[in-house]
TORVORO-737484 format. One record per residue: x negated, y negated, z of N, C-alpha, C, O in turn; residue in three letters; residue number from 0. Coordinates in Angstrom, 2 decimals. Atoms other than C-alpha are relative to their C-alpha. Example, Ala and Ser with C-alpha at 12.3 -4.5 7.8 and 13.67 -1.06 7.14 Angstrom:
% TORVORO-737484
[node [-0.89; 1.19; 0.00]; [-12.30; 4.50; 7.80]; [-0.90; -1.20; 0.00]; [-1.94; -1.18; 0.66]; 'ALA'; 0]
[node [0.82; 1.19; -0.06]; [-13.67; 1.06; 7.14]; [0.77; -1.09; 0.73]; [0.26; -2.20; 0.90]; 'SER'; 1]
***
This chain:
% TORVORO-737484
[node [0.99; 0.68; -0.76]; [-112.71; -152.35; 48.50]; [0.41; 0.03; 1.46]; [1.56; -0.22; 1.83]; 'UNK'; 0]
[node [-0.25; -0.17; -1.42]; [-113.03; -151.84; 52.18]; [-0.73; -1.08; 0.76]; [-1.93; -1.30; 0.56]; 'UNK'; 1]
[node [0.64; 1.04; -0.79]; [-113.68; -154.63; 54.60]; [-0.13; 0.48; 1.42]; [0.73; 1.22; 1.91]; 'UNK'; 2]
[node [0.22; -0.38; -1.40]; [-115.07; -154.18; 58.07]; [0.30; -1.20; 0.86]; [-0.23; -2.29; 0.67]; 'UNK'; 3]
[node [-0.35; 1.05; -0.94]; [-113.56; -156.19; 60.81]; [-0.77; 0.25; 1.29]; [-0.55; 1.27; 1.94]; 'UNK'; 4]
[node [0.78; -0.23; -1.21]; [-116.00; -156.62; 63.70]; [0.85; 0.04; 1.26]; [0.50; 0.70; 2.23]; 'UNK'; 5]
[node [-0.87; -0.01; -1.17]; [-113.18; -157.25; 66.10]; [0.60; 1.40; 0.20]; [0.67; 1.89; 1.33]; 'UNK'; 6]
[node [-0.56; -1.36; -0.09]; [-111.58; -153.86; 65.31]; [-1.08; 1.01; 0.38]; [-0.83; 1.94; 1.14]; 'UNK'; 7]
[node [1.11; -0.90; -0.35]; [-114.95; -152.14; 65.49]; [-0.34; -0.12; 1.49]; [-0.56; 0.89; 2.16]; 'UNK'; 8]
[node [0.28; 0.19; -1.43]; [-115.60; -153.65; 68.91]; [1.10; 0.62; 0.86]; [0.84; 1.23; 1.90]; 'UNK'; 9]
[node [-1.13; -0.56; -0.75]; [-112.14; -152.66; 70.07]; [-0.06; 1.54; -0.02]; [0.20; 2.16; 1.01]; 'UNK'; 10]
[node [0.12; -1.45; 0.09]; [-112.66; -149.06; 68.83]; [-1.13; 0.50; 0.89]; [-0.97; 1.51; 1.57]; 'UNK'; 11]
[node [1.11; -0.38; -0.87]; [-116.03; -148.87; 70.60]; [0.39; -0.11; 1.47]; [0.04; 0.75; 2.28]; 'UNK'; 12]
[node [-0.45; 0.21; -1.37]; [-114.47; -150.23; 73.77]; [0.94; 1.12; 0.44]; [0.82; 1.63; 1.56]; 'UNK'; 13]
[node [-0.94; -1.08; -0.33]; [-111.67; -147.66; 73.68]; [-0.73; 1.34; 0.14]; [-0.41; 2.13; 1.03]; 'UNK'; 14]
[node [0.78; -1.24; -0.10]; [-114.14; -144.83; 73.06]; [-0.73; 0.05; 1.34]; [-0.74; 1.08; 2.01]; 'UNK'; 15]
[node [0.70; 0.05; -1.29]; [-116.18; -145.94; 76.05]; [0.98; 0.15; 1.17]; [0.66; 0.79; 2.17]; 'UNK'; 16]
[node [-0.99; -0.09; -1.08]; [-113.03; -146.29; 78.17]; [0.49; 1.43; 0.18]; [0.66; 1.90; 1.30]; 'UNK'; 17]
[node [-0.44; -1.39; -0.10]; [-111.87; -142.78; 77.33]; [-1.09; 0.88; 0.60]; [-0.82; 1.78; 1.39]; 'UNK'; 18]
[node [1.12; -0.76; -0.57]; [-115.32; -141.42; 78.13]; [-0.11; -0.24; 1.50]; [-0.34; 0.69; 2.27]; 'UNK'; 19]
[node [0.07; 0.33; -1.42]; [-115.35; -143.25; 81.45]; [1.16; 0.63; 0.76]; [0.98; 1.12; 1.87]; 'UNK'; 20]
[node [-1.17; -0.61; -0.66]; [-111.83; -142.03; 82.28]; [-0.19; 1.50; 0.16]; [0.19; 2.08; 1.18]; 'UNK'; 21]
[node [0.26; -1.43; -0.09]; [-112.85; -138.47; 81.52]; [-1.03; 0.30; 1.09]; [-0.88; 1.27; 1.84]; 'UNK'; 22]
[node [1.02; -0.19; -1.03]; [-115.93; -138.79; 83.72]; [0.59; -0.19; 1.40]; [0.28; 0.57; 2.32]; 'UNK'; 23]
[node [-0.65; 0.24; -1.29]; [-113.84; -140.24; 86.56]; [0.90; 1.18; 0.35]; [0.94; 1.60; 1.51]; 'UNK'; 24]
[node [-0.87; -1.15; -0.24]; [-111.35; -137.38; 86.18]; [-0.79; 1.22; 0.44]; [-0.39; 1.93; 1.36]; 'UNK'; 25]
[node [0.85; -1.14; -0.37]; [-114.12; -134.76; 86.34]; [-0.58; -0.19; 1.40]; [-0.67; 0.76; 2.18]; 'UNK'; 26]
[node [0.55; 0.28; -1.32]; [-115.63; -136.46; 89.38]; [1.08; 0.16; 1.08]; [0.82; 0.70; 2.15]; 'UNK'; 27]
[node [-1.10; -0.17; -0.96]; [-112.24; -136.59; 91.12]; [0.32; 1.48; 0.19]; [0.61; 1.91; 1.31]; 'UNK'; 28]
[node [-0.26; -1.43; -0.10]; [-111.71; -132.91; 90.35]; [-1.08; 0.68; 0.85]; [-0.77; 1.54; 1.67]; 'UNK'; 29]
[node [1.09; -0.59; -0.79]; [-115.13; -132.02; 91.78]; [0.14; -0.37; 1.48]; [-0.08; 0.46; 2.35]; 'UNK'; 30]
[node [-0.18; 0.42; -1.39]; [-114.44; -134.06; 94.92]; [1.16; 0.74; 0.65]; [1.07; 1.15; 1.80]; 'UNK'; 31]
[node [-1.16; -0.74; -0.53]; [-111.03; -132.41; 95.36]; [-0.36; 1.45; 0.26]; [0.03; 2.02; 1.28]; 'UNK'; 32]
[node [0.42; -1.38; -0.18]; [-112.56; -128.97; 94.88]; [-0.88; 0.14; 1.25]; [-0.72; 1.09; 2.01]; 'UNK'; 33]
[node [0.86; -0.04; -1.18]; [-115.22; -129.73; 97.52]; [0.83; -0.15; 1.27]; [0.58; 0.53; 2.27]; 'UNK'; 34]
[node [-0.87; 0.20; -1.17]; [-112.54; -130.97; 99.93]; [0.80; 1.27; 0.29]; [0.93; 1.66; 1.45]; 'UNK'; 35]
[node [-0.77; -1.24; -0.19]; [-110.43; -127.83; 99.38]; [-0.89; 1.12; 0.52]; [-0.46; 1.91; 1.36]; 'UNK'; 36]
[node [0.93; -1.01; -0.50]; [-113.49; -125.62; 99.91]; [-0.27; -0.20; 1.49]; [-0.30; 0.76; 2.26]; 'UNK'; 37]
[node [0.20; 0.29; -1.43]; [-114.15; -127.37; 103.24]; [1.24; 0.36; 0.81]; [1.13; 0.92; 1.90]; 'UNK'; 38]
[node [-1.25; -0.30; -0.67]; [-110.49; -127.03; 104.19]; [0.18; 1.51; 0.20]; [0.56; 1.96; 1.28]; 'UNK'; 39]
[node [-0.12; -1.46; -0.08]; [-110.47; -123.29; 103.43]; [-1.04; 0.56; 0.96]; [-0.74; 1.49; 1.72]; 'UNK'; 40]
[node [1.05; -0.48; -0.90]; [-113.76; -122.79; 105.28]; [0.38; -0.28; 1.46]; [0.09; 0.53; 2.34]; 'UNK'; 41]
[node [-0.42; 0.33; -1.35]; [-112.32; -124.53; 108.35]; [1.13; 0.90; 0.48]; [1.28; 1.12; 1.68]; 'UNK'; 42]
[node [-1.11; -0.87; -0.37]; [-109.29; -122.23; 108.27]; [-0.48; 1.41; 0.34]; [0.30; 2.19; 0.88]; 'UNK'; 43]
[node [0.58; -1.30; -0.30]; [-111.58; -119.19; 108.63]; [0.78; 1.12; -0.68]; [1.13; 2.12; -0.05]; 'UNK'; 44]
[node [-0.70; -1.01; 0.78]; [-109.85; -117.23; 105.89]; [-0.99; 1.07; -0.46]; [-2.19; 0.82; -0.53]; 'UNK'; 45]
[node [0.85; -1.08; 0.49]; [-111.17; -113.91; 104.63]; [0.02; 0.00; -1.52]; [0.95; -0.50; -2.16]; 'UNK'; 46]
[node [0.06; -0.12; 1.46]; [-112.25; -113.22; 101.09]; [0.80; 1.23; -0.43]; [1.15; 2.07; 0.40]; 'UNK'; 47]
[node [-0.74; -1.14; 0.54]; [-110.44; -110.75; 98.85]; [-0.77; 1.30; 0.25]; [-0.17; 2.33; 0.56]; 'UNK'; 48]
[node [0.82; -1.18; -0.21]; [-113.36; -108.32; 99.17]; [0.10; 0.48; 1.45]; [0.23; 1.68; 1.70]; 'UNK'; 49]
[node [-0.11; -0.37; -1.40]; [-113.22; -108.41; 102.98]; [1.39; 0.58; 0.30]; [1.51; 1.56; 1.04]; 'UNK'; 50]
[node [-1.37; -0.49; -0.20]; [-109.44; -107.94; 102.90]; [0.15; 1.42; -0.54]; [0.72; 2.29; 0.13]; 'UNK'; 51]
[node [-0.10; -1.33; 0.59]; [-109.71; -104.95; 100.57]; [-0.78; 1.04; 0.79]; [-0.34; 2.18; 0.92]; 'UNK'; 52]
[node [0.79; -0.93; -0.80]; [-112.45; -103.37; 102.71]; [0.75; 0.38; 1.28]; [0.77; 1.56; 1.65]; 'UNK'; 53]
[node [-0.75; -0.28; -1.24]; [-110.36; -103.67; 105.89]; [1.24; 0.83; -0.32]; [1.60; 1.73; 0.44]; 'UNK'; 54]
[node [-1.20; -0.75; 0.40]; [-107.27; -102.40; 104.07]; [-0.36; 1.46; -0.29]; [0.38; 2.36; 0.09]; 'UNK'; 55]
[node [0.46; -1.36; 0.27]; [-109.21; -99.35; 102.85]; [-0.32; 0.75; 1.28]; [0.03; 1.92; 1.42]; 'UNK'; 56]
[node [0.31; -0.64; -1.29]; [-110.50; -98.63; 106.35]; [1.27; 0.32; 0.76]; [1.35; 1.37; 1.41]; 'UNK'; 57]
[node [-1.28; -0.25; -0.66]; [-106.96; -98.93; 107.72]; [0.70; 1.20; -0.61]; [1.23; 2.05; 0.12]; 'UNK'; 58]
[node [-0.64; -1.14; 0.66]; [-105.61; -96.49; 105.13]; [-0.69; 1.31; 0.37]; [-0.02; 2.32; 0.59]; 'UNK'; 59]
[node [0.74; -1.20; -0.42]; [-108.37; -93.99; 106.00]; [0.36; 0.36; 1.44]; [0.54; 1.54; 1.75]; 'UNK'; 60]
[node [-0.34; -0.26; -1.39]; [-107.58; -94.36; 109.70]; [1.42; 0.56; 0.12]; [1.66; 1.47; 0.91]; 'UNK'; 61]
[node [-1.37; -0.51; -0.04]; [-103.86; -93.82; 109.08]; [0.07; 1.44; -0.50]; [0.81; 2.25; 0.04]; 'UNK'; 62]
[node [0.05; -1.38; 0.48]; [-104.62; -90.68; 107.06]; [-0.58; 0.93; 1.06]; [-0.08; 2.04; 1.26]; 'UNK'; 63]
[node [0.61; -0.81; -1.06]; [-106.85; -89.39; 109.86]; [1.00; 0.21; 1.13]; [1.10; 1.31; 1.67]; 'UNK'; 64]
[node [-0.99; -0.12; -1.07]; [-104.13; -90.10; 112.43]; [1.08; 1.00; -0.39]; [1.47; 1.83; 0.43]; 'UNK'; 65]
[node [-1.03; -0.94; 0.45]; [-101.55; -88.21; 110.36]; [-0.51; 1.43; 0.04]; [0.21; 2.34; 0.45]; 'UNK'; 66]
[node [0.59; -1.33; -0.04]; [-103.90; -85.24; 110.03]; [-0.12; 0.49; 1.43]; [0.21; 1.64; 1.73]; 'UNK'; 67]
[node [0.16; -0.40; -1.40]; [-104.65; -85.22; 113.75]; [1.35; 0.27; 0.67]; [1.45; 1.17; 1.50]; 'UNK'; 68]
[node [-1.33; -0.25; -0.57]; [-100.95; -85.47; 114.64]; [0.52; 1.35; -0.44]; [1.14; 2.07; 0.35]; 'UNK'; 69]
[node [-0.44; -1.31; 0.49]; [-100.22; -82.44; 112.45]; [-0.75; 1.11; 0.72]; [-0.14; 2.11; 1.11]; 'UNK'; 70]
[node [0.78; -1.02; -0.73]; [-103.04; -80.47; 114.09]; [0.45; 0.10; 1.44]; [0.53; 1.20; 1.99]; 'UNK'; 71]
[node [-0.46; 0.00; -1.38]; [-101.84; -81.49; 117.54]; [1.34; 0.72; 0.13]; [1.55; 1.47; 1.08]; 'UNK'; 72]
[node [-1.31; -0.68; -0.04]; [-98.32; -80.31; 116.76]; [-0.18; 1.51; -0.11]; [0.50; 2.26; 0.60]; 'UNK'; 73]
[node [0.26; -1.44; 0.13]; [-99.65; -76.92; 115.65]; [-0.57; 0.55; 1.31]; [-0.16; 1.62; 1.77]; 'UNK'; 74]
[node [0.61; -0.46; -1.25]; [-101.77; -76.62; 118.81]; [1.01; 0.03; 1.14]; [0.99; 0.95; 1.96]; 'UNK'; 75]
[node [-1.02; 0.02; -1.06]; [-98.86; -77.60; 121.06]; [0.98; 1.15; -0.16]; [1.40; 1.74; 0.83]; 'UNK'; 76]
[node [-0.89; -1.14; 0.22]; [-96.62; -74.98; 119.45]; [-0.69; 1.30; 0.41]; [-0.05; 2.18; 0.98]; 'UNK'; 77]
[node [0.73; -1.22; -0.35]; [-99.33; -72.35; 119.93]; [-0.22; 0.11; 1.50]; [-0.33; 1.21; 2.03]; 'UNK'; 78]
[node [0.30; -0.02; -1.43]; [-99.92; -73.34; 123.55]; [1.24; 0.14; 0.87]; [1.10; 0.34; 2.08]; 'UNK'; 79]
[node [-1.21; -0.11; -0.81]; [-96.27; -73.19; 124.67]; [0.08; 1.42; 0.57]; [-0.06; 2.39; -0.17]; 'UNK'; 80]
[node [-0.12; -1.35; -0.57]; [-95.84; -70.31; 127.14]; [1.29; 0.64; -0.48]; [2.35; 0.01; -0.54]; 'UNK'; 81]
[node [-1.17; -0.74; 0.43]; [-93.50; -67.66; 125.90]; [0.78; 0.39; 1.23]; [0.18; 0.74; 2.25]; 'UNK'; 82]
[node [-0.79; -0.38; -1.17]; [-90.63; -66.94; 128.24]; [-0.24; 1.47; 0.33]; [-0.27; 2.33; -0.54]; 'UNK'; 83]
[node [0.26; -1.37; -0.44]; [-91.31; -63.84; 130.33]; [1.27; 0.83; -0.21]; [2.39; 0.36; -0.02]; 'UNK'; 84]
[node [-1.17; -0.86; 0.21]; [-89.09; -60.91; 129.52]; [0.57; 0.37; 1.36]; [-0.18; 0.62; 2.30]; 'UNK'; 85]
[node [-0.65; -0.31; -1.28]; [-86.59; -60.20; 132.24]; [-0.02; 1.49; 0.24]; [0.37; 2.30; -0.61]; 'UNK'; 86]
[node [-0.05; -1.41; -0.39]; [-87.03; -56.96; 134.01]; [1.26; 0.21; 0.80]; [1.78; -0.71; 1.43]; 'UNK'; 87]
[node [-1.23; -0.29; -0.71]; [-84.08; -55.31; 135.49]; [-0.27; 0.17; 1.47]; [-0.78; 1.20; 1.92]; 'UNK'; 88]
[node [0.16; -0.07; -1.45]; [-84.16; -56.08; 139.15]; [1.16; 0.77; 0.61]; [1.05; 1.31; 1.71]; 'UNK'; 89]
[node [-1.16; -0.71; -0.55]; [-80.76; -54.55; 139.60]; [-0.26; 1.49; 0.09]; [0.23; 2.16; 1.00]; 'UNK'; 90]
[node [0.32; -1.43; -0.05]; [-82.11; -51.11; 138.81]; [-0.89; 0.28; 1.20]; [-0.76; 1.32; 1.84]; 'UNK'; 91]
[node [0.88; -0.20; -1.14]; [-84.79; -51.55; 141.44]; [0.80; -0.09; 1.30]; [0.50; 0.63; 2.25]; 'UNK'; 92]
[node [-0.83; 0.11; -1.22]; [-82.17; -52.62; 144.01]; [0.83; 1.24; 0.22]; [1.01; 1.66; 1.36]; 'UNK'; 93]
[node [-0.83; -1.18; -0.12]; [-80.00; -49.60; 143.30]; [-0.83; 1.18; 0.47]; [-0.35; 2.04; 1.21]; 'UNK'; 94]
[node [0.85; -1.14; -0.35]; [-82.90; -47.22; 143.70]; [-0.48; -0.10; 1.44]; [-0.81; 0.92; 2.04]; 'UNK'; 95]
[node [0.47; 0.14; -1.38]; [-83.91; -48.62; 147.09]; [1.09; 0.47; 0.95]; [2.27; 0.17; 0.74]; 'UNK'; 96]
[node [-1.01; -0.50; -0.95]; [-82.20; -46.89; 150.04]; [0.55; -1.14; 0.84]; [-0.18; -2.05; 1.23]; 'UNK'; 97]
[node [-0.65; 1.00; -0.84]; [-79.75; -48.96; 151.98]; [0.06; 0.52; 1.42]; [0.41; 1.68; 1.68]; 'UNK'; 98]
[node [-0.08; -0.43; -1.40]; [-79.94; -48.86; 155.67]; [1.39; -0.38; 0.54]; [1.86; -1.50; 0.34]; 'UNK'; 99]
[node [-1.32; 0.27; -0.56]; [-76.63; -48.59; 157.42]; [-0.10; 0.08; 1.51]; [-0.18; 1.19; 2.04]; 'UNK'; 100]
[node [0.08; 0.03; -1.46]; [-76.83; -49.54; 161.06]; [1.28; -0.28; 0.63]; [1.37; -0.34; 1.85]; 'UNK'; 101]
***
């Protein structure tokens, strides 16, 4: 035989309501904290992951282009260097010229 105690039933109902209220307060506090953090991050003017990845990709492309252009410039500079003129024998020309003896 089972007896029902109204005092225990009231206490169980009260505890159930208290746990529900505590859970609701916790969820509300979490939502308020999340909103505060969102405002804080927005005030810091941070970038999103997508924006960061886009800028990083553009930087990598620019660095690749710079490396390619530096290699082309080096080739062009090597091709544009004047070759040293071959020395002609000036001594032979001096020997062939008549010397004046005064």
